[in-house]
LUMTORFI-790224 format. One record per residue (C-alpha): residue number from 1; residue in one letter; x, y, z. Coordinates in Angstrom, 3 decimals. Layout:
<vodos>
[NUM; a; [X; Y; Z]] ...
</vodos>
This chain:
<vodos>
[1; m; [-23.187; 18.771; -5.561]] [2; a; [-24.794; 21.748; -3.846]] [3; d; [-25.504; 24.734; -6.121]] [4; s; [-24.036; 27.718; -4.281]] [5; a; [-20.697; 28.320; -2.602]] [6; g; [-22.401; 28.946; 0.734]] [7; s; [-24.412; 25.740; 0.657]] [8; q; [-21.374; 23.756; -0.490]] [9; a; [-19.338; 25.065; 2.440]] [10; e; [-22.198; 24.265; 4.813]] [11; v; [-22.401; 20.690; 3.535]] [12; v; [-18.671; 20.243; 4.151]] [13; l; [-18.732; 21.718; 7.671]] [14; d; [-21.824; 19.699; 8.630]] [15; a; [-20.094; 16.513; 7.492]] [16; l; [-17.012; 17.521; 9.455]] [17; a; [-18.995; 18.040; 12.649]] [18; r; [-20.538; 14.561; 12.444]] [19; r; [-17.162; 12.823; 12.639]] [20; p; [-15.402; 12.118; 15.968]] [21; d; [-12.215; 13.726; 14.642]] [22; g; [-14.133; 16.486; 12.893]] [23; a; [-15.988; 17.548; 16.036]] [24; a; [-12.644; 18.493; 17.601]] [25; v; [-11.750; 20.451; 14.488]] [26; r; [-15.040; 22.354; 14.470]] [27; a; [-14.359; 23.462; 18.053]] [28; l; [-11.257; 25.396; 16.991]] [29; h; [-11.470; 29.190; 17.133]] [30; g; [-9.183; 32.146; 16.602]] [31; v; [-7.115; 30.849; 13.699]] [32; r; [-7.580; 31.051; 9.948]] [33; a; [-7.661; 27.348; 9.256]] [34; a; [-9.491; 25.355; 6.624]] [35; v; [-10.355; 21.788; 5.796]] [36; v; [-8.900; 21.132; 2.381]] [37; g; [-8.302; 18.664; -0.416]] [38; g; [-9.682; 15.156; -0.456]] [39; f; [-12.144; 15.638; 2.397]] [40; v; [-13.837; 18.576; 0.677]] [41; r; [-13.737; 16.888; -2.721]] [42; d; [-15.259; 13.649; -1.473]] [43; i; [-18.015; 15.304; 0.548]] [44; l; [-19.061; 17.443; -2.422]] [45; i; [-19.366; 14.400; -4.703]] [46; g; [-21.119; 12.276; -2.092]] [47; r; [-18.246; 9.938; -1.180]] [48; a; [-17.056; 8.965; 2.270]] [49; p; [-13.710; 10.732; 2.805]] [50; r; [-10.701; 8.792; 3.990]] [51; e; [-9.146; 11.419; 6.244]] [52; i; [-9.148; 15.052; 7.267]] [53; d; [-6.455; 17.456; 6.088]] [54; l; [-6.196; 20.931; 7.571]] [55; v; [-4.262; 23.930; 6.340]] [56; v; [-3.609; 26.869; 8.647]] [57; e; [-2.194; 30.346; 8.270]] [58; g; [0.167; 30.197; 11.199]] [59; d; [2.003; 27.694; 13.360]] [60; t; [0.900; 24.084; 12.872]] [61; a; [2.110; 23.221; 16.379]] [62; e; [-0.303; 25.708; 17.936]] [63; l; [-3.218; 24.279; 16.022]] [64; a; [-2.158; 20.738; 16.882]] [65; a; [-1.911; 21.670; 20.567]] [66; a; [-5.437; 23.071; 20.435]] [67; l; [-6.650; 19.731; 19.117]] [68; g; [-4.853; 17.835; 21.873]] [69; g; [-3.310; 14.391; 21.501]] [70; t; [0.107; 13.342; 20.278]] [71; l; [1.998; 15.570; 17.855]] [72; t; [4.391; 14.379; 15.159]] [73; s; [6.136; 17.260; 13.431]] [74; y; [7.570; 17.322; 9.893]] [75; e; [9.490; 20.543; 10.318]] [76; p; [11.062; 21.032; 6.849]] [77; f; [7.642; 20.842; 5.211]] [78; l; [5.727; 23.015; 7.701]] [79; a; [3.555; 20.007; 8.461]] [80; a; [2.438; 17.979; 11.452]] [81; r; [0.169; 15.123; 12.396]] [82; v; [-1.907; 15.008; 15.535]] [83; s; [-3.237; 11.680; 16.856]] [84; r; [-5.909; 11.320; 19.495]] [85; d; [-8.605; 8.808; 20.486]] [86; g; [-7.829; 6.466; 17.605]] [87; w; [-7.843; 9.104; 14.842]] [88; s; [-5.218; 11.307; 13.253]] [89; i; [-5.341; 14.565; 11.315]] [90; d; [-2.682; 15.985; 9.021]] [91; i; [-2.022; 19.709; 9.390]] [92; t; [0.061; 21.845; 7.055]] [93; q; [0.922; 25.490; 7.273]] [94; a; [-0.322; 27.390; 4.223]] [95; r; [2.717; 27.498; 1.997]] [96; r; [4.305; 28.134; -1.340]] [97; e; [6.677; 25.622; -2.888]] [98; r; [9.600; 25.788; -5.266]] [99; y; [11.466; 22.850; -6.693]] [100; p; [15.259; 23.166; -6.986]] [101; r; [15.239; 20.547; -9.753]] [102; p; [12.699; 18.170; -11.334]] [103; g; [11.656; 15.429; -8.939]] [104; a; [13.360; 16.969; -5.909]] [105; l; [11.532; 17.531; -2.650]] [106; p; [10.181; 21.081; -2.497]] [107; i; [11.550; 24.023; -0.569]] [108; v; [8.586; 25.584; 1.235]] [109; e; [7.781; 28.947; 2.788]] [110; p; [4.680; 30.289; 4.561]] [111; a; [1.927; 31.771; 2.403]] [112; r; [-1.788; 32.549; 2.328]] [113; l; [-4.519; 29.950; 1.977]] [114; e; [-5.239; 31.070; -1.558]] [115; q; [-1.578; 30.636; -2.500]] [116; d; [-1.509; 27.229; -0.861]] [117; l; [-4.249; 25.959; -3.159]] [118; a; [-2.213; 26.977; -6.201]] [119; r; [0.603; 24.552; -5.268]] [120; r; [-1.624; 21.462; -5.200]] [121; d; [-1.711; 18.598; -7.672]] [122; f; [-5.151; 18.746; -9.313]] [123; t; [-7.898; 21.334; -9.384]] [124; v; [-10.404; 19.023; -7.662]] [125; n; [-8.013; 18.844; -4.688]] [126; a; [-7.578; 22.624; -4.588]] [127; i; [-10.795; 23.387; -2.702]] [128; a; [-10.909; 24.550; 0.925]] [129; v; [-13.554; 25.577; 3.457]] [130; t; [-12.502; 27.832; 6.337]] [131; l; [-13.557; 26.577; 9.748]] [132; e; [-14.788; 29.786; 11.396]] [133; s; [-16.331; 31.751; 8.548]] [134; g; [-17.374; 28.887; 6.293]] [135; e; [-15.746; 30.557; 3.309]] [136; l; [-15.318; 28.390; 0.217]] [137; i; [-11.913; 29.006; -1.391]] [138; v; [-11.244; 27.363; -4.746]] [139; a; [-8.595; 27.310; -7.444]] [140; e; [-9.703; 28.459; -10.858]] [141; g; [-11.858; 25.819; -12.567]] [142; a; [-11.925; 23.523; -9.544]] [143; l; [-15.685; 23.388; -9.076]] [144; e; [-16.291; 23.015; -12.798]] [145; d; [-13.838; 20.120; -12.966]] [146; l; [-15.398; 18.531; -9.898]] [147; a; [-18.859; 18.747; -11.438]] [148; a; [-17.531; 17.254; -14.673]] [149; q; [-15.618; 14.542; -12.758]] [150; r; [-12.411; 15.595; -14.467]] [151; l; [-8.774; 15.547; -13.339]] [152; r; [-6.730; 18.564; -14.423]] [153; v; [-3.339; 19.875; -13.268]] [154; l; [-3.106; 23.480; -12.116]] [155; h; [-0.128; 24.366; -14.329]] [156; n; [2.000; 22.932; -17.117]] [157; e; [5.059; 22.311; -14.929]] [158; s; [3.163; 20.186; -12.402]] [159; f; [4.484; 16.771; -13.471]] [160; i; [7.970; 18.189; -14.088]] [161; d; [8.178; 19.615; -10.569]] [162; d; [6.805; 16.477; -8.944]] [163; p; [6.475; 13.380; -11.169]] [164; t; [4.871; 11.436; -8.295]] [165; r; [1.735; 13.322; -9.340]] [166; v; [1.544; 11.004; -12.345]] [167; m; [1.180; 8.099; -9.915]] [168; r; [-1.415; 10.035; -7.952]] [169; l; [-3.257; 10.765; -11.186]] [170; a; [-3.478; 7.019; -11.806]] [171; r; [-4.817; 6.406; -8.295]] [172; y; [-7.425; 9.174; -8.358]] [173; a; [-8.663; 8.234; -11.819]] [174; e; [-9.271; 4.660; -10.661]] [175; r; [-10.696; 5.425; -7.238]] [176; l; [-12.944; 8.310; -8.211]] [177; g; [-13.845; 7.144; -11.698]] [178; f; [-12.855; 10.567; -13.069]] [179; t; [-11.638; 11.177; -16.602]] [180; v; [-8.253; 12.781; -17.242]] [181; e; [-8.453; 16.103; -19.077]] [182; p; [-6.648; 15.674; -22.449]] [183; h; [-3.913; 18.286; -21.886]] [184; t; [-3.220; 16.788; -18.449]] [185; a; [-3.022; 13.323; -20.018]] [186; a; [-0.483; 14.612; -22.542]] [187; l; [1.627; 16.216; -19.808]] [188; a; [1.507; 12.986; -17.800]] [189; a; [2.580; 10.939; -20.819]] [190; a; [5.641; 13.172; -21.217]] [191; a; [6.604; 13.065; -17.534]] [192; d; [9.875; 11.436; -16.470]] [193; l; [9.630; 9.257; -13.366]] [194; e; [13.307; 8.336; -13.568]] [195; v; [14.244; 11.581; -11.818]] [196; l; [12.525; 10.329; -8.659]] [197; t; [14.327; 8.468; -5.902]] [198; g; [13.381; 4.835; -5.456]] [199; s; [12.042; 5.529; -1.982]] [200; r; [9.513; 8.034; -3.348]] [201; i; [8.407; 5.595; -6.033]] [202; g; [8.131; 2.885; -3.381]] [203; a; [5.967; 5.114; -1.194]] [204; e; [3.609; 5.832; -4.100]] [205; l; [3.444; 2.152; -5.034]] [206; r; [2.382; 1.333; -1.474]] [207; l; [-0.482; 3.793; -1.804]] [208; a; [-1.503; 2.348; -5.175]] [209; l; [-1.591; -1.136; -3.672]] [210; l; [-4.146; 0.045; -1.089]] [211; e; [-6.652; 1.167; -3.728]] [212; p; [-9.863; -0.879; -4.152]] [213; d; [-8.561; -2.099; -7.527]] [214; p; [-4.766; -1.706; -7.385]] [215; l; [-4.246; -3.182; -10.836]] [216; a; [-5.988; -0.258; -12.544]] [217; p; [-3.497; 2.450; -11.457]] [218; l; [-0.604; 0.028; -11.890]] [219; a; [-1.706; -0.714; -15.459]] [220; y; [-1.666; 3.031; -16.149]] [221; l; [1.984; 3.105; -15.092]] [222; t; [3.350; 0.213; -17.148]] [223; e; [4.986; 2.592; -19.633]] [224; k; [6.598; 4.585; -16.822]] [225; l; [7.781; 1.807; -14.508]] [226; p; [9.304; -1.660; -15.097]] [227; i; [6.082; -3.478; -14.241]] [228; t; [3.758; -5.811; -16.148]] [229; v; [0.073; -6.066; -15.255]] [230; d; [-1.394; -9.401; -16.356]] [231; r; [-4.755; -9.188; -14.600]] [232; p; [-5.811; -12.872; -14.952]] [233; f; [-2.421; -14.045; -13.684]] [234; v; [-2.407; -11.673; -10.712]] [235; q; [-5.976; -12.596; -9.825]] [236; a; [-5.062; -16.285; -9.961]] [237; a; [-2.173; -15.659; -7.552]] [238; i; [-4.440; -13.710; -5.208]] [239; a; [-6.988; -16.539; -5.289]] [240; l; [-4.302; -19.043; -4.252]] [241; a; [-2.850; -16.838; -1.510]] [242; p; [-3.871; -17.974; 2.000]] [243; p; [-5.357; -15.625; 4.621]] [244; d; [-1.972; -15.043; 6.239]] [245; a; [-0.493; -13.765; 2.983]] [246; s; [-0.234; -10.068; 2.188]] [247; r; [-2.491; -9.318; -0.789]] [248; e; [-0.510; -6.151; -1.486]] [249; l; [2.768; -8.096; -1.566]] [250; v; [1.318; -10.732; -3.895]] [251; i; [0.351; -7.966; -6.318]] [252; l; [3.651; -6.087; -6.075]] [253; a; [5.693; -9.261; -6.517]] [254; a; [3.523; -10.443; -9.416]] [255; v; [3.760; -7.200; -11.401]] [256; t; [7.506; -6.697; -10.877]] [257; r; [8.795; -10.242; -11.354]] [258; e; [9.330; -10.084; -15.121]] [259; r; [10.670; -6.626; -15.921]] [260; a; [11.926; -4.992; -12.733]] [261; p; [15.698; -5.313; -12.199]] [262; a; [16.816; -6.371; -8.754]] [263; t; [18.659; -3.062; -8.382]] [264; w; [15.415; -1.157; -9.020]] [265; i; [13.568; -3.276; -6.463]] [266; e; [16.342; -2.650; -3.930]] [267; s; [16.018; 1.093; -4.544]] [268; l; [12.372; 1.085; -3.428]] [269; e; [13.558; 0.721; 0.185]] [270; l; [11.079; -2.019; 1.022]] [271; l; [11.052; -3.720; 4.389]] [272; a; [13.263; -6.822; 4.571]] [273; r; [10.417; -9.336; 4.208]] [274; e; [8.807; -7.313; 1.423]] [275; r; [12.088; -7.231; -0.464]] [276; d; [12.589; -10.983; 0.002]] [277; v; [9.122; -11.726; -1.380]] [278; v; [9.433; -9.401; -4.378]] [279; l; [12.894; -10.683; -5.282]] [280; g; [11.863; -14.269; -4.541]] [281; a; [9.031; -14.042; -7.041]] [282; k; [11.596; -13.788; -9.822]] [283; r; [12.295; -17.508; -9.429]] [284; a; [8.606; -18.410; -9.570]] [285; p; [8.928; -20.224; -12.955]] [286; e; [11.638; -22.537; -11.579]] [287; l; [9.617; -23.050; -8.417]] [288; a; [6.519; -23.885; -10.471]] [289; a; [8.472; -26.501; -12.417]] [290; s; [9.697; -28.069; -9.170]] [291; i; [6.152; -28.171; -7.805]] [292; e; [4.980; -29.899; -10.990]] [293; a; [7.758; -32.474; -10.641]] [294; a; [7.072; -33.287; -6.965]] [295; t; [5.844; -36.880; -6.657]] [296; s; [4.676; -36.844; -3.037]] [297; p; [3.562; -34.477; -0.278]] [298; s; [6.920; -34.867; 1.435]] [299; a; [8.713; -33.946; -1.789]] [300; l; [6.483; -30.881; -2.061]] [301; a; [7.343; -29.956; 1.516]] [302; a; [11.050; -30.268; 0.790]] [303; i; [10.643; -27.769; -2.047]] [304; l; [8.322; -25.244; -0.414]] [305; r; [9.149; -25.249; 3.275]] [306; g; [10.507; -21.791; 4.138]] [307; v; [9.373; -20.172; 0.876]] [308; p; [7.137; -17.115; 1.532]] [309; v; [3.483; -17.971; 0.936]] [310; e; [3.159; -15.034; -1.471]] [311; v; [5.923; -16.475; -3.679]] [312; v; [4.319; -19.928; -3.559]] [313; a; [0.980; -18.440; -4.664]] [314; i; [2.660; -16.702; -7.613]] [315; a; [4.403; -19.938; -8.613]] [316; g; [1.109; -21.804; -8.394]] [317; a; [-0.569; -19.258; -10.662]] [318; l; [1.950; -20.220; -13.345]] [319; g; [0.456; -23.713; -13.596]] [320; p; [0.547; -26.136; -10.652]] [321; a; [-2.475; -24.655; -8.887]] [322; a; [-3.803; -27.885; -7.326]] [323; a; [-0.524; -28.921; -5.683]] [324; t; [0.099; -25.347; -4.577]] [325; r; [-3.342; -25.069; -3.033]] [326; s; [-2.814; -28.372; -1.204]] [327; w; [0.413; -27.050; 0.299]] [328; l; [-0.946; -23.638; 1.244]] [329; t; [-4.237; -24.837; 2.732]] [330; e; [-3.209; -28.080; 4.405]] [331; l; [0.219; -29.631; 4.075]] [332; r; [2.275; -26.713; 5.397]] [333; r; [0.317; -26.971; 8.671]] [334; v; [1.180; -30.631; 9.217]] [335; a; [3.528; -30.982; 12.192]] [336; l; [4.742; -33.677; 14.554]] [337; e; [3.338; -34.043; 18.020]] [338; i; [6.708; -35.268; 19.248]] [339; d; [9.926; -33.295; 19.449]] [340; g; [13.601; -33.703; 20.256]] [341; d; [12.979; -33.990; 23.989]] [342; d; [10.863; -37.082; 23.405]] [343; l; [13.679; -38.741; 21.491]] [344; l; [16.262; -37.752; 24.092]] [345; a; [14.076; -39.240; 26.828]] [346; a; [13.852; -42.444; 24.789]] [347; g; [17.631; -42.717; 24.612]] [348; i; [18.527; -41.128; 21.276]] [349; v; [21.823; -39.256; 21.601]] [350; a; [21.774; -35.526; 20.895]] [351; g; [23.214; -34.647; 17.510]] [352; p; [22.396; -34.492; 13.807]] [353; e; [20.785; -37.952; 13.866]] [354; l; [18.109; -36.756; 16.262]] [355; g; [16.963; -34.038; 13.867]] [356; a; [17.177; -36.387; 10.892]] [357; r; [14.856; -38.879; 12.603]] [358; l; [12.279; -36.129; 13.191]] [359; e; [12.509; -34.993; 9.560]] [360; r; [12.034; -38.522; 8.214]] [361; t; [9.107; -39.097; 10.550]] [362; l; [7.436; -35.895; 9.390]] [363; a; [7.921; -36.980; 5.767]] [364; r; [6.175; -40.282; 6.514]] [365; k; [3.319; -38.437; 8.215]] [366; l; [2.907; -36.145; 5.230]] [367; d; [2.820; -39.143; 2.899]] [368; g; [0.268; -40.994; 5.067]] [369; q; [2.669; -43.800; 5.947]] [370; i; [2.116; -43.621; 9.708]] [371; d; [-0.986; -43.211; 11.821]] [372; d; [-1.803; -39.977; 13.589]] [373; g; [-0.822; -39.547; 17.220]] [374; r; [2.236; -39.276; 19.402]] [375; q; [2.704; -42.997; 19.877]] [376; a; [2.786; -43.775; 16.163]] [377; e; [5.201; -40.923; 15.557]] [378; l; [7.483; -42.033; 18.393]] [379; e; [7.521; -45.632; 17.196]] [380; s; [8.392; -44.441; 13.707]] [381; a; [11.219; -42.222; 14.911]] [382; l; [12.647; -44.870; 17.280]] [383; g; [12.212; -47.774; 14.928]] [384; e; [15.054; -46.687; 12.665]] [385; r; [18.545; -47.995; 12.909]] [386; p; [21.118; -45.358; 13.843]] 
</vodos>
């Protein structure tokens, strides 16, 4: 970290100017705006920042218009996002917040930059650098905590107002390698995540799953959420998952399968396929037993065809890894070169029998009972008695 406030601000603004999105920001004039939060924090500790967040005293729409591009407005929260040339920047109006009840979304009103920093989650995220004057604005203790690589809340009600900050604490501690200040750790331990809506928990879980090591923040949350983090098991499932599987879904399904009630999973407001995978993983033990009992590739196909690959990987991690790997890497790709039109052209009448002949032929191909190629498949399908 640079030693003086002026040099720290200069380091941040120089880093901003070197980015394609930051160059547009540095060209802004005539408004009291600042780059804030994670960008400033990461630059000052020598990390590559993920994104740029701006806070402005004034209308976010005007600042967004000055940047150009496409504007998405989040009116109740005095926030907006501007997208242009493949990048996006989040802009918030400097604001104060009050929470009508624990865990509720905040009611916001315009404020000064200095007041805006006081509403943030942790001191190391309450650092801003103004764009025009290069002024470094910090919450009390922020620079000291940053130098000490320490996560500290700004006030004792922080986790009561917004318990999602506990989940953010878990993410930042893992990603940054920072320690949690003891009083903050005690406040986090006492926080109640049950006051949050499922959709807010689901949104935070998605962010945790994108961390370099998602299992670390999830392990921190096992006493707060109905999840179980068995690292060797989850890693085994990830190792079995094929390239077309979602690594994030494998992890989410693996950690929720034992303890999370279906009603809780439904409350997370996952996408339909995500929900099907996470709920489907609950029957992984039964699926694993069926895989173990399969006596042929065609029997394996009858069990696993149509089952999401993420669920299959989780079942395989419970024991039948070899058979599962065979299905995921090879057998599920086996297909016939012929189809129903070929059988119709050969005189087979349309109806259930036509499909049954194709299914039986595919089973023989999977089991190595017929040669490869269209002709062998057609002879097999036509050689049956009706």
